[in-house]
MILOKE-633553 format. One record per residue (C-alpha): residue in one letter; x negated, y negated, z negated. Coordinates in Angstrom, 2 decimals. Layout:
N
+------+---------+---------+---------+
: rest :      c1 :      c2 :      c3 :
+------+---------+---------+---------+
:    a :       X :       Y :       Z :
...
+------+---------+---------+---------+
END
This chain:
420
+------+---------+---------+---------+
: rest :      c1 :      c2 :      c3 :
+------+---------+---------+---------+
:    x :   15.43 :   35.82 :  -59.58 :
:    x :   15.98 :   32.15 :  -60.36 :
:    x :   12.30 :   31.52 :  -59.73 :
:    x :   12.47 :   33.01 :  -56.22 :
:    x :   15.53 :   30.88 :  -55.42 :
:    x :   13.66 :   27.75 :  -56.51 :
:    x :   10.81 :   28.51 :  -54.13 :
:    x :   13.21 :   28.82 :  -51.19 :
:    x :   14.85 :   25.48 :  -51.99 :
:    x :   11.76 :   23.36 :  -52.66 :
:    x :    8.54 :   22.74 :  -50.80 :
:    x :    5.33 :   22.15 :  -52.65 :
:    x :    3.80 :   18.74 :  -51.99 :
:    x :    0.76 :   20.08 :  -50.10 :
:    x :    2.94 :   22.28 :  -47.87 :
:    x :    5.25 :   19.35 :  -47.15 :
:    x :    2.29 :   17.14 :  -46.21 :
:    x :    1.03 :   19.74 :  -43.74 :
:    x :    4.43 :   20.08 :  -42.07 :
:    x :    4.93 :   16.29 :  -41.99 :
:    x :    1.45 :   15.83 :  -40.51 :
:    x :    2.47 :   17.97 :  -37.53 :
:    x :    5.56 :   15.82 :  -36.93 :
:    x :    3.61 :   12.58 :  -37.39 :
:    x :    0.93 :   13.71 :  -34.93 :
:    x :    3.59 :   14.44 :  -32.32 :
:    x :    5.13 :   11.01 :  -32.90 :
:    x :    1.68 :    9.37 :  -32.77 :
:    x :    1.03 :   11.05 :  -29.42 :
:    x :    4.25 :    9.58 :  -28.04 :
:    x :    3.24 :    6.11 :  -29.26 :
:    x :   -0.25 :    6.47 :  -27.76 :
:    x :    1.23 :    7.30 :  -24.37 :
:    x :    3.65 :    4.37 :  -24.66 :
:    x :    0.89 :    1.94 :  -25.67 :
:    x :   -1.23 :    2.98 :  -22.68 :
:    x :    1.60 :    2.81 :  -20.13 :
:    x :    3.56 :   -0.21 :  -21.40 :
:    x :    3.80 :   -3.07 :  -18.89 :
:    x :    6.33 :   -5.51 :  -20.35 :
:    x :    8.20 :   -6.67 :  -23.44 :
:    x :   11.78 :   -7.77 :  -22.72 :
:    x :   12.91 :  -10.23 :  -25.38 :
:    x :   16.71 :  -10.38 :  -25.36 :
:    x :   19.51 :  -11.94 :  -27.36 :
:    x :   23.25 :  -11.35 :  -27.38 :
:    x :   26.30 :  -13.37 :  -28.30 :
:    x :   29.51 :  -11.50 :  -28.96 :
:    x :   33.17 :  -12.05 :  -29.78 :
:    x :   35.31 :  -10.21 :  -32.33 :
:    x :   38.92 :   -9.99 :  -33.40 :
:    x :   40.51 :  -12.69 :  -35.52 :
:    x :   41.19 :  -11.52 :  -39.10 :
:    x :   44.89 :  -12.31 :  -38.78 :
:    x :   45.14 :  -10.64 :  -35.35 :
:    x :   43.70 :   -7.18 :  -36.05 :
:    x :   43.19 :   -4.71 :  -33.24 :
:    x :   44.06 :   -1.00 :  -33.54 :
:    x :   41.71 :    0.80 :  -35.96 :
:    x :   40.34 :    3.16 :  -33.30 :
:    x :   39.34 :    0.19 :  -31.11 :
:    x :   37.88 :   -1.73 :  -34.03 :
:    x :   35.78 :    1.28 :  -35.01 :
:    x :   34.38 :    1.75 :  -31.48 :
:    x :   33.97 :   -1.89 :  -30.41 :
:    x :   33.92 :   -4.34 :  -33.33 :
:    x :   31.74 :   -6.78 :  -31.34 :
:    x :   32.22 :   -7.38 :  -27.62 :
:    x :   29.30 :   -8.99 :  -25.80 :
:    x :   30.06 :  -12.29 :  -24.06 :
:    x :   26.52 :  -13.54 :  -23.28 :
:    x :   23.16 :  -11.87 :  -22.50 :
:    x :   19.89 :  -13.78 :  -22.34 :
:    x :   16.44 :  -12.26 :  -21.84 :
:    x :   12.80 :  -13.15 :  -21.18 :
:    x :   10.44 :  -10.59 :  -19.64 :
:    x :    6.87 :  -10.94 :  -20.91 :
:    x :    4.20 :   -9.18 :  -18.87 :
:    x :    1.29 :   -7.36 :  -20.46 :
:    x :   -2.18 :   -7.69 :  -18.90 :
:    x :   -2.87 :   -4.92 :  -16.41 :
:    x :   -6.17 :   -4.09 :  -18.11 :
:    x :   -4.82 :   -3.65 :  -21.63 :
:    x :   -5.58 :   -0.53 :  -23.66 :
:    x :   -3.99 :    1.00 :  -26.69 :
:    x :   -7.09 :    0.25 :  -28.79 :
:    x :   -6.38 :   -3.50 :  -28.91 :
:    x :   -3.22 :   -5.55 :  -29.25 :
:    x :   -2.86 :   -7.47 :  -25.97 :
:    x :   -1.72 :  -11.11 :  -25.81 :
:    x :    1.47 :  -11.69 :  -23.87 :
:    x :    2.00 :  -14.24 :  -21.14 :
:    x :    4.89 :  -16.73 :  -21.28 :
:    x :    3.67 :  -18.86 :  -18.37 :
:    x :    4.66 :  -16.25 :  -15.77 :
:    x :    7.66 :  -14.89 :  -17.67 :
:    x :   10.96 :  -14.27 :  -15.88 :
:    x :   14.35 :  -15.09 :  -17.41 :
:    x :   17.79 :  -13.51 :  -17.21 :
:    x :   21.06 :  -15.07 :  -18.33 :
:    x :   24.64 :  -13.99 :  -17.63 :
:    x :   28.08 :  -14.69 :  -19.09 :
:    x :   30.22 :  -11.62 :  -19.72 :
:    x :   34.00 :  -11.70 :  -19.42 :
:    x :   35.52 :   -9.71 :  -22.32 :
:    x :   38.20 :   -7.10 :  -21.69 :
:    x :   39.11 :   -6.21 :  -25.28 :
:    x :   38.59 :   -9.23 :  -27.56 :
:    x :   39.92 :  -11.83 :  -25.13 :
:    x :   40.87 :  -14.40 :  -27.77 :
:    x :   37.88 :  -16.41 :  -29.04 :
:    x :   37.24 :  -15.90 :  -32.74 :
:    x :   37.16 :  -19.23 :  -34.59 :
:    x :   33.91 :  -18.42 :  -36.38 :
:    x :   32.26 :  -17.48 :  -33.07 :
:    x :   33.56 :  -20.69 :  -31.51 :
:    x :   32.09 :  -22.77 :  -34.33 :
:    x :   28.68 :  -21.08 :  -34.27 :
:    x :   28.22 :  -20.91 :  -30.49 :
:    x :   29.99 :  -24.12 :  -29.52 :
:    x :   32.20 :  -22.27 :  -27.05 :
:    x :   35.81 :  -23.02 :  -26.25 :
:    x :   38.63 :  -20.58 :  -25.51 :
:    x :   38.53 :  -21.18 :  -21.77 :
:    x :   34.91 :  -20.01 :  -21.56 :
:    x :   35.99 :  -16.38 :  -22.01 :
:    x :   37.82 :  -16.49 :  -18.67 :
:    x :   34.56 :  -16.78 :  -16.73 :
:    x :   31.74 :  -14.37 :  -16.00 :
:    x :   31.57 :  -10.79 :  -14.78 :
:    x :   32.47 :   -7.61 :  -16.58 :
:    x :   29.93 :   -5.95 :  -18.85 :
:    x :   29.11 :   -2.95 :  -16.58 :
:    x :   28.12 :   -5.25 :  -13.70 :
:    x :   26.11 :   -7.61 :  -15.90 :
:    x :   24.30 :   -4.79 :  -17.69 :
:    x :   23.42 :   -3.10 :  -14.40 :
:    x :   21.68 :   -6.29 :  -13.28 :
:    x :   20.08 :   -6.74 :  -16.70 :
:    x :   18.67 :   -3.22 :  -16.62 :
:    x :   17.28 :   -3.84 :  -13.12 :
:    x :   15.72 :   -7.09 :  -14.41 :
:    x :   13.89 :   -5.14 :  -17.11 :
:    x :   12.26 :   -3.14 :  -14.33 :
:    x :   11.44 :    0.49 :  -13.56 :
:    x :    8.04 :    0.30 :  -15.29 :
:    x :    7.80 :    1.22 :  -19.00 :
:    x :    8.96 :   -1.60 :  -21.26 :
:    x :   10.18 :   -2.15 :  -24.81 :
:    x :   12.87 :   -4.49 :  -26.06 :
:    x :   12.22 :   -7.23 :  -28.60 :
:    x :   14.91 :   -8.96 :  -30.65 :
:    x :   15.15 :  -11.29 :  -33.62 :
:    x :   16.13 :   -8.75 :  -36.32 :
:    x :   17.60 :   -5.35 :  -35.51 :
:    x :   21.21 :   -6.59 :  -35.35 :
:    x :   21.53 :   -6.68 :  -31.53 :
:    x :   20.73 :   -3.03 :  -30.84 :
:    x :   23.93 :   -1.65 :  -32.38 :
:    x :   26.39 :   -3.91 :  -30.49 :
:    x :   24.58 :   -3.27 :  -27.20 :
:    x :   24.82 :    0.50 :  -27.71 :
:    x :   28.49 :    0.19 :  -28.72 :
:    x :   29.33 :   -1.79 :  -25.59 :
:    x :   27.52 :    0.78 :  -23.44 :
:    x :   29.48 :    3.59 :  -25.08 :
:    x :   32.81 :    1.75 :  -24.70 :
:    x :   32.24 :    1.38 :  -20.95 :
:    x :   31.10 :    5.02 :  -20.58 :
:    x :   27.53 :    3.99 :  -19.79 :
:    x :   25.76 :    6.40 :  -22.10 :
:    x :   25.66 :    4.56 :  -25.42 :
:    x :   21.84 :    4.76 :  -25.71 :
:    x :   19.18 :    2.12 :  -25.01 :
:    x :   16.46 :    4.62 :  -24.12 :
:    x :   13.53 :    2.40 :  -25.20 :
:    x :   12.00 :    1.30 :  -28.50 :
:    x :   12.88 :   -2.08 :  -30.02 :
:    x :   10.41 :   -4.53 :  -31.55 :
:    x :   11.81 :   -6.47 :  -34.52 :
:    x :   10.26 :   -9.96 :  -34.24 :
:    x :   11.82 :  -11.07 :  -37.53 :
:    x :    9.95 :   -8.25 :  -39.26 :
:    x :    6.72 :   -9.22 :  -37.49 :
:    x :    7.14 :  -12.77 :  -38.79 :
:    x :    7.89 :  -11.56 :  -42.33 :
:    x :    4.86 :   -9.26 :  -42.53 :
:    x :    2.25 :  -11.22 :  -40.55 :
:    x :    2.73 :  -14.57 :  -42.28 :
:    x :    2.31 :  -15.88 :  -45.80 :
:    x :    6.05 :  -16.56 :  -46.01 :
:    x :    7.70 :  -15.06 :  -49.09 :
:    x :   11.15 :  -14.43 :  -47.58 :
:    x :   11.95 :  -11.49 :  -45.35 :
:    x :   14.97 :  -12.72 :  -43.36 :
:    x :   14.35 :  -16.11 :  -41.82 :
:    x :   16.42 :  -17.52 :  -39.00 :
:    x :   14.84 :  -18.43 :  -35.66 :
:    x :   15.15 :  -22.11 :  -36.50 :
:    x :   13.48 :  -21.66 :  -39.88 :
:    x :   10.64 :  -19.62 :  -38.38 :
:    x :    9.96 :  -22.33 :  -35.80 :
:    x :    9.64 :  -24.94 :  -38.52 :
:    x :    7.39 :  -22.76 :  -40.69 :
:    x :    5.06 :  -22.12 :  -37.74 :
:    x :    4.99 :  -25.82 :  -36.83 :
:    x :    6.66 :  -25.28 :  -33.45 :
:    x :    8.90 :  -27.86 :  -31.84 :
:    x :   12.61 :  -27.19 :  -31.33 :
:    x :   12.96 :  -29.86 :  -28.62 :
:    x :   16.69 :  -30.18 :  -29.19 :
:    x :   17.34 :  -26.48 :  -28.60 :
:    x :   20.96 :  -25.39 :  -28.64 :
:    x :   20.76 :  -22.41 :  -30.98 :
:    x :   23.16 :  -19.44 :  -30.68 :
:    x :   22.99 :  -19.55 :  -26.91 :
:    x :   21.64 :  -16.21 :  -25.75 :
:    x :   18.99 :  -17.44 :  -23.32 :
:    x :   17.81 :  -20.18 :  -25.70 :
:    x :   17.50 :  -17.79 :  -28.65 :
:    x :   15.72 :  -15.23 :  -26.45 :
:    x :   13.25 :  -17.87 :  -25.22 :
:    x :   12.54 :  -19.16 :  -28.74 :
:    x :   12.10 :  -15.60 :  -30.03 :
:    x :    9.54 :  -15.06 :  -27.27 :
:    x :    7.73 :  -18.27 :  -28.27 :
:    x :    7.59 :  -17.13 :  -31.90 :
:    x :    6.30 :  -13.67 :  -30.91 :
:    x :    3.59 :  -15.14 :  -28.67 :
:    x :    2.53 :  -17.60 :  -31.38 :
:    x :    2.32 :  -14.86 :  -34.00 :
:    x :    0.22 :  -12.61 :  -31.73 :
:    x :   -2.17 :  -15.36 :  -30.63 :
:    x :   -2.79 :  -16.52 :  -34.18 :
:    x :   -3.09 :  -12.97 :  -35.54 :
:    x :   -5.65 :  -12.13 :  -32.83 :
:    x :   -7.65 :  -15.30 :  -33.47 :
:    x :   -6.88 :  -16.83 :  -30.07 :
:    x :   -5.69 :  -19.98 :  -31.82 :
:    x :   -5.97 :  -21.25 :  -35.41 :
:    x :   -4.04 :  -19.14 :  -37.91 :
:    x :   -3.08 :  -22.24 :  -39.88 :
:    x :   -0.01 :  -24.11 :  -38.69 :
:    x :   -0.57 :  -27.81 :  -37.93 :
:    x :    0.31 :  -30.01 :  -40.91 :
:    x :    3.77 :  -31.62 :  -40.77 :
:    x :    4.07 :  -35.30 :  -40.06 :
:    x :    5.02 :  -37.61 :  -42.87 :
:    x :    8.78 :  -38.18 :  -42.87 :
:    x :   10.09 :  -41.66 :  -42.21 :
:    x :   11.83 :  -43.47 :  -45.02 :
:    x :   15.20 :  -41.90 :  -45.72 :
:    x :   14.43 :  -38.69 :  -43.80 :
:    x :   14.14 :  -35.25 :  -45.37 :
:    x :   10.69 :  -33.80 :  -45.88 :
:    x :    9.78 :  -31.20 :  -43.23 :
:    x :    9.52 :  -27.57 :  -44.33 :
:    x :    6.26 :  -26.20 :  -45.67 :
:    x :    4.07 :  -24.43 :  -43.13 :
:    x :    2.87 :  -20.82 :  -43.25 :
:    x :   -0.36 :  -19.20 :  -42.09 :
:    x :   -0.55 :  -16.11 :  -39.89 :
:    x :   -2.51 :  -13.13 :  -41.21 :
:    x :   -5.15 :  -11.54 :  -38.99 :
:    x :   -4.39 :   -8.27 :  -37.20 :
:    x :   -7.25 :   -5.83 :  -36.67 :
:    x :   -5.24 :   -2.68 :  -35.92 :
:    x :   -4.69 :   -1.09 :  -32.55 :
:    x :   -1.75 :   -1.60 :  -30.21 :
:    x :   -0.51 :    1.83 :  -31.21 :
:    x :   -0.56 :    0.79 :  -34.88 :
:    x :    1.40 :   -2.33 :  -34.03 :
:    x :    4.09 :   -0.33 :  -32.23 :
:    x :    4.29 :    2.16 :  -35.10 :
:    x :    4.71 :   -0.59 :  -37.69 :
:    x :    7.11 :   -2.95 :  -35.96 :
:    x :    9.16 :   -0.94 :  -33.46 :
:    x :   11.93 :    1.58 :  -33.93 :
:    x :   13.95 :    4.04 :  -31.90 :
:    x :   17.45 :    2.46 :  -31.79 :
:    x :   19.05 :    5.67 :  -30.53 :
:    x :   18.33 :    7.57 :  -33.74 :
:    x :   21.05 :    7.73 :  -36.35 :
:    x :   18.91 :    6.90 :  -39.39 :
:    x :   21.58 :    7.00 :  -42.12 :
:    x :   24.03 :    9.57 :  -43.37 :
:    x :   26.47 :    9.36 :  -46.25 :
:    x :   26.73 :   11.77 :  -49.16 :
:    x :   30.09 :   12.29 :  -50.85 :
:    x :   31.47 :   15.14 :  -52.91 :
:    x :   34.03 :   15.70 :  -55.65 :
:    x :   32.48 :   18.09 :  -58.18 :
:    x :   34.62 :   19.75 :  -60.84 :
:    x :   33.81 :   21.96 :  -63.79 :
:    x :   31.34 :   21.79 :  -66.63 :
:    x :   28.01 :   20.02 :  -66.43 :
:    x :   26.26 :   23.27 :  -65.56 :
:    x :   28.77 :   23.96 :  -62.77 :
:    x :   28.36 :   20.44 :  -61.38 :
:    x :   24.57 :   20.87 :  -61.33 :
:    x :   24.92 :   24.19 :  -59.52 :
:    x :   27.15 :   22.53 :  -56.92 :
:    x :   24.65 :   19.70 :  -56.45 :
:    x :   21.90 :   22.25 :  -55.82 :
:    x :   24.15 :   24.07 :  -53.35 :
:    x :   24.86 :   20.97 :  -51.23 :
:    x :   23.78 :   21.50 :  -47.62 :
:    x :   21.87 :   18.37 :  -46.66 :
:    x :   21.18 :   17.68 :  -43.00 :
:    x :   18.99 :   15.15 :  -41.20 :
:    x :   21.13 :   12.18 :  -40.07 :
:    x :   19.21 :   12.03 :  -36.77 :
:    x :   19.30 :   15.63 :  -35.57 :
:    x :   21.45 :   17.63 :  -38.01 :
:    x :   18.66 :   20.01 :  -39.05 :
:    x :   18.90 :   21.37 :  -42.60 :
:    x :   16.59 :   19.40 :  -44.91 :
:    x :   14.08 :   21.03 :  -47.21 :
:    x :   13.54 :   19.47 :  -50.62 :
:    x :   10.14 :   18.43 :  -51.92 :
:    x :    9.12 :   19.04 :  -55.54 :
:    x :    9.96 :   15.84 :  -57.49 :
:    x :    7.30 :   14.09 :  -59.51 :
:    x :    8.22 :   11.78 :  -62.38 :
:    x :    6.37 :    8.49 :  -62.63 :
:    x :    4.80 :    9.04 :  -66.03 :
:    x :    5.15 :   11.36 :  -68.98 :
:    x :    6.37 :    8.42 :  -71.02 :
:    x :    9.14 :    7.78 :  -68.54 :
:    x :   10.28 :   11.38 :  -68.73 :
:    x :   10.38 :   11.32 :  -72.52 :
:    x :   12.68 :    8.32 :  -72.75 :
:    x :   16.41 :    8.84 :  -73.31 :
:    x :   18.17 :    9.40 :  -70.01 :
:    x :   19.86 :    6.22 :  -68.70 :
:    x :   23.62 :    6.10 :  -68.75 :
:    x :   25.45 :    7.08 :  -65.60 :
:    x :   27.79 :    4.59 :  -64.00 :
:    x :   31.24 :    4.79 :  -65.53 :
:    x :   34.68 :    3.73 :  -64.45 :
:    x :   35.90 :    0.44 :  -65.98 :
:    x :   37.08 :    0.81 :  -69.59 :
:    x :   40.75 :    1.13 :  -70.32 :
:    x :   42.60 :   -1.94 :  -71.65 :
:    x :   41.93 :   -2.67 :  -75.30 :
:    x :   45.37 :   -1.64 :  -76.49 :
:    x :   44.87 :    1.85 :  -75.03 :
:    x :   41.37 :    2.57 :  -76.36 :
:    x :   41.61 :    0.82 :  -79.69 :
:    x :   43.43 :    2.27 :  -82.65 :
:    x :   43.44 :    1.80 :  -86.33 :
:    x :   41.55 :    5.02 :  -87.08 :
:    x :   38.71 :    4.20 :  -84.63 :
:    x :   39.72 :    6.90 :  -82.16 :
:    x :   38.84 :    4.69 :  -79.17 :
:    x :   35.33 :    4.04 :  -80.43 :
:    x :   34.78 :    7.73 :  -81.11 :
:    x :   35.94 :    8.60 :  -77.60 :
:    x :   33.59 :    6.02 :  -76.06 :
:    x :   30.69 :    7.33 :  -78.13 :
:    x :   31.46 :   10.86 :  -77.00 :
:    x :   31.42 :    9.80 :  -73.35 :
:    x :   28.11 :    8.01 :  -73.79 :
:    x :   26.60 :   11.06 :  -75.48 :
:    x :   27.80 :   13.29 :  -72.64 :
:    x :   26.32 :   10.98 :  -69.98 :
:    x :   22.95 :   10.83 :  -71.70 :
:    x :   22.80 :   14.62 :  -71.68 :
:    x :   22.36 :   14.81 :  -67.91 :
:    x :   18.87 :   16.16 :  -67.09 :
:    x :   16.17 :   13.86 :  -65.64 :
:    x :   15.51 :   16.39 :  -62.84 :
:    x :   18.04 :   18.43 :  -60.85 :
:    x :   16.20 :   20.60 :  -58.31 :
:    x :   14.50 :   18.15 :  -55.92 :
:    x :   16.35 :   15.19 :  -57.45 :
:    x :   14.68 :   13.00 :  -60.09 :
:    x :   16.57 :   10.26 :  -61.88 :
:    x :   15.53 :    6.63 :  -62.07 :
:    x :   18.00 :    4.25 :  -63.65 :
:    x :   21.54 :    5.17 :  -62.65 :
:    x :   20.58 :    7.06 :  -59.50 :
:    x :   19.00 :   10.35 :  -58.58 :
:    x :   16.47 :   10.24 :  -55.75 :
:    x :   14.51 :   12.78 :  -53.73 :
:    x :   12.40 :   13.07 :  -50.62 :
:    x :   13.23 :   15.72 :  -48.06 :
:    x :   11.57 :   17.05 :  -44.95 :
:    x :   13.14 :   17.44 :  -41.52 :
:    x :   11.18 :   19.74 :  -39.17 :
:    x :   11.88 :   17.31 :  -36.30 :
:    x :   11.71 :   13.83 :  -37.89 :
:    x :    9.55 :   14.29 :  -41.03 :
:    x :   10.63 :   12.50 :  -44.20 :
:    x :   14.19 :   11.66 :  -45.23 :
:    x :   14.92 :    9.78 :  -48.44 :
:    x :   18.01 :   10.70 :  -50.42 :
:    x :   19.79 :    8.87 :  -53.23 :
:    x :   23.03 :    9.48 :  -55.09 :
:    x :   24.88 :    8.46 :  -58.23 :
:    x :   27.52 :   10.22 :  -60.26 :
:    x :   30.71 :    8.65 :  -61.54 :
:    x :   33.14 :   10.38 :  -63.85 :
:    x :   36.69 :   10.31 :  -62.53 :
:    x :   38.30 :   12.45 :  -65.21 :
:    x :   37.30 :   14.80 :  -67.99 :
:    x :   36.76 :   17.60 :  -65.46 :
:    x :   35.82 :   15.74 :  -62.25 :
:    x :   32.62 :   13.95 :  -61.13 :
:    x :   32.37 :   11.92 :  -57.92 :
:    x :   29.01 :   12.03 :  -56.10 :
:    x :   28.25 :    9.22 :  -53.65 :
:    x :   24.95 :    8.53 :  -51.95 :
:    x :   22.98 :    8.19 :  -48.73 :
:    x :   20.30 :    9.94 :  -46.69 :
:    x :   17.91 :    7.59 :  -44.87 :
:    x :   15.40 :    8.61 :  -42.24 :
:    x :   11.90 :    7.19 :  -42.71 :
:    x :   11.09 :    6.10 :  -39.17 :
:    x :    7.61 :    5.82 :  -37.72 :
+------+---------+---------+---------+
END
């Protein structure tokens, strides 16, 4: 009976691969159609205001609109009419169109001091501009009716834009994929860091700043477009992949940053979209939390009984048979689970060594937890597993256990969608 239950809960690896292949083929078909029809890349940047720490807003407002947009800047880059999905097309900055608008806030009307320092704004600047619905309507029209994708420096602008849309009852979804230019820079250059700023990326590519005023939406959008164009041209071999050598600094000046080379790209346009774009409207993360009481066997049964759902669509996830790294890894003593901080010395220490005995007993109990619980396999302090959603393919799960009392374990973790 137990064996039949195990088969219903877990998928064999070959079965999971077949089901995932169906989902991936459907997603690949969508990307192929997008690559063939795409006509523009809209590079945009946002600046936003937020509440002062000592002037908090009501929790329900803070949860829905933590960042209110006060500036939108964008550059529309046209793709060649003759491009195909088999090759990555170069973009054109010479004929690019620009959009810039100031937004007058209606919630966070007092300028945050940190925002003022970073953007160079003053308090009076928030009195000017149009409301967000009017500005966004014009921005959406600027993007055009033809198929386009957004491009931003990092993925941090998509969330605030969706939150502002939802606050103003404008849908709360962007409706197009987003290209992460910061990720393109990190993976197509010889740079060793993954989260460079726009200014740092310009220096590493040997591009001139020309006195740019950073943290202004239109300036940051324009410079992001320049970086994207430079990366594509060098990756496609349209210009040298090596950045020009820096000039020797004058006496007393700091040495310029080291330069990075751009790696060649031989994949298709579809491959590029799959690797560097995402669907911003998908909820890719879900939290796991449960208080589990009883003996170790009862806790394990409750873990196996947890109903796990895809964070994007809510479908019930199917577990995949776990595979340990090596036999040697499985034979090692199980790592200790994370524990609550020890009690003060005067409470755990006693003349007869009772405190030490109690600590040893807890350690022995923690090391008795199995290396595999159903689809979950333990590495370090955490259990991990890979699940399958019939709509979105693979979802990665992780959790850790923390003992709260002699009869209570707290499970905390996360489910993360593996996007294509």
